[in-house]
C-alpha positions in Angstrom: -2.2 -3.9 -16.1 -4.5 -6.7 -16.4 -7.6 -6.8 -13.2 -9.2 -9.0 -10.9 -12.8 -8.5 -10.1 -14.9 -9.6 -7.2 -18.5 -8.9 -6.5 -20.6 -9.9 -3.9 -24.4 -10.4 -4.1 -24.5 -7.8 -6.6 -24.2 -5.0 -3.8 -20.3 -4.4 -3.9 -17.5 -5.2 -6.0 -13.9 -4.9 -5.1 -11.6 -4.7 -8.4 -7.6 -4.7 -7.9 -4.2 -5.1 -9.9 -3.5 -7.3 -7.0 -2.9 -11.0 -7.1 -2.9 -13.0 -3.5 0.3 -13.4 -3.2 3.1 -12.4 -0.6 5.2 -10.3 -3.3 1.6 -8.3 -4.3 1.3 -7.3 -0.5 5.0 -7.1 0.8 6.9 -5.6 -2.6 4.5 -4.8 -5.2 2.8 -1.5 -5.9 -0.8 -2.5 -6.4 -3.8 -0.7 -6.5 -7.5 -1.6 -6.1 -10.9 0.0 -5.8 -14.3 -1.0 -3.3 -17.1 -0.1 -5.0 -20.6 -0.2 -3.6 -23.9 0.5 -5.1 -24.3 2.8 -8.5 -24.5 1.7 -11.8 -21.3 0.0 -12.6 -21.9 -3.0 -10.5 -24.8 -4.2 -12.9 -22.4 -3.4 -15.7 -19.5 -5.9 -14.1 -22.1 -8.8 -13.5 -23.2 -8.4 -16.8 -19.6 -8.8 -18.3 -18.9 -11.5 -16.1 -21.6 -13.5 -16.6 -21.0 -13.2 -20.4 -17.6 -14.1 -19.9 -18.9 -17.3 -18.0 -21.3 -17.8 -20.6 -18.5 -17.5 -23.8 -16.3 -20.3 -21.6 -13.8 -17.5 -21.3 -14.5 -17.4 -17.4 -15.1 -20.5 -15.0 -17.9 -19.9 -11.9 -16.8 -20.3 -8.9 -19.2 -20.8 -6.3 -18.1 -20.1 -2.5 -20.2 -21.1 0.7 -21.9 -18.4 2.4 -19.3 -17.3 5.4 -21.5 -14.0 6.4 -22.0 -15.4 9.8 -18.1 -16.1 10.7 -17.0 -12.4 9.7 -17.4 -10.1 11.8 -18.9 -7.0 10.4 -16.5 -4.3 8.9 -16.7 -0.9 11.1 -16.4 2.4 9.1 -16.4 4.7 12.0 -12.7 4.2 13.1 -13.9 4.6 16.7 -12.0 2.8 19.3 -13.2 -0.6 20.8 -14.0 -0.4 24.3 -12.8 -4.0 24.4 -9.2 -2.8 24.6 
């Protein structure tokens, strides 16, 4: 398996086998992990930095969309707006 990784603000990471394709979402068996906190995030950051510095990866800068993305709810409570 080859993995994909995304790290945001050195605070949260998503590691997955999935590609962003219809097959990955609809037909393939994929696995991913969302990581918040801990020492693994720093290790992932260092690995990505080393791969960018060596030329194996190209850095991608994405504009901040925090204001456009609604807050993620983790309590699974029903919204009273429904």
